C-alpha positions as a printed NumPy array, in Angstrom:
array([[124.406, -11.87 ,   6.609],
       [123.091, -13.94 ,   9.272],
       [124.029, -12.956,  12.536],
       [123.055, -16.79 ,  13.846],
       [123.826, -20.487,  13.699],
       [121.285, -23.205,  13.578],
       [121.643, -26.539,  15.721],
       [119.749, -29.633,  14.262],
       [118.541, -32.55 ,  16.093],
       [116.16 , -35.08 ,  15.211],
       [114.077, -37.983,  16.87 ],
       [111.391, -40.422,  15.003],
       [108.911, -38.442,  16.177],
       [110.422, -34.91 ,  16.72 ],
       [112.828, -32.514,  15.461],
       [114.475, -29.185,  16.751],
       [115.971, -26.618,  14.639],
       [117.252, -24.075,  16.93 ],
       [119.056, -20.744,  16.021],
       [122.035, -19.318,  18.406],
       [123.435, -15.999,  18.25 ],
       [126.656, -16.266,  16.194],
       [129.825, -15.101,  17.991],
       [133.209, -14.893,  16.073],
       [135.427, -18.197,  17.162],
       [132.163, -20.103,  18.102],
       [132.737, -23.809,  17.655],
       [130.008, -26.599,  16.464],
       [130.271, -27.702,  20.273],
       [130.048, -24.133,  21.552],
       [126.381, -23.662,  19.583],
       [125.566, -27.338,  20.683],
       [125.986, -26.179,  24.058],
       [124.434, -22.615,  23.602],
       [121.347, -24.504,  22.074],
       [120.313, -26.204,  25.133],
       [119.545, -29.27 ,  23.636],
       [122.147, -31.367,  25.759],
       [119.806, -30.452,  28.733],
       [116.681, -31.263,  26.584],
       [117.535, -34.38 ,  24.98 ],
       [119.472, -36.526,  27.569],
       [120.243, -39.456,  25.024],
       [122.629, -36.867,  23.447],
       [125.907, -38.28 ,  24.347],
       [128.459, -35.444,  24.286],
       [131.192, -37.355,  24.761],
       [130.377, -39.642,  21.644],
       [128.577, -37.068,  19.719],
       [128.901, -36.865,  15.885],
       [128.131, -33.748,  13.99 ],
       [128.204, -32.397,  10.666],
       [127.729, -28.79 ,   8.914],
       [125.271, -28.957,   5.995],
       [125.464, -32.952,   5.817],
       [129.455, -32.976,   6.01 ],
       [130.755, -34.53 ,   8.655],
       [132.957, -32.287,  11.178],
       [134.716, -32.03 ,  14.416],
       [133.309, -30.191,  17.494],
       [136.09 , -27.926,  17.428],
       [135.25 , -26.635,  13.998],
       [135.095, -22.88 ,  13.649],
       [131.432, -21.8  ,  12.392],
       [130.533, -19.071,   9.916],
       [127.102, -17.005,  10.074],
       [124.365, -19.515,   8.642],
       [126.152, -22.462,   9.52 ],
       [123.598, -25.339,  10.265],
       [125.509, -27.718,  13.156],
       [123.193, -30.912,  12.617],
       [123.669, -33.778,  15.511],
       [123.612, -37.49 ,  14.398],
       [122.421, -39.904,  16.085],
       [124.128, -43.495,  16.032],
       [122.738, -46.059,  13.712],
       [120.584, -48.863,  15.125],
       [122.283, -51.518,  12.595],
       [124.986, -51.296,  10.162],
       [123.532, -50.168,   6.595],
       [125.205, -53.304,   4.729],
       [123.614, -55.729,   7.736],
       [120.024, -54.362,   6.723],
       [120.531, -54.757,   2.776],
       [121.875, -58.062,   3.462],
       [118.706, -59.084,   5.768],
       [116.683, -57.124,   3.193],
       [118.09 , -59.718,   0.314],
       [117.548, -62.988,   2.6  ],
       [114.151, -62.061,   3.175],
       [113.384, -61.491,  -0.344],
       [115.345, -64.026,  -2.327],
       [112.994, -64.515,  -5.31 ],
       [109.789, -63.072,  -6.081],
       [108.611, -66.622,  -7.324],
       [109.718, -68.669,  -3.941],
       [107.082, -70.845,  -2.207],
       [104.635, -72.831,  -4.485],
       [104.448, -70.757,  -7.099],
       [108.404, -71.232,  -8.132],
       [106.874, -73.935, -10.538],
       [105.149, -71.241, -12.674]])
């Protein structure tokens, strides 16, 4: 059985996957603090941080089990539905323009 948890964070050009010694009663927030990522990555906002364990959203006070991976999520830059709408508007028809009469 693992005696550690992992803390994961990624930026477009860099990623971190850090092992932190597990302690009974350790929370997701505690693991993030112990990982040192809040100091290494000042763009992480501790007040508005969103996290998950193996892809499932959770709160910072979630008690961890040995071997858990705490993932720090970055805020979305654009709403996914707005992104889809923009792609649809830009690609209305493959036959748009001069070739539309073919």
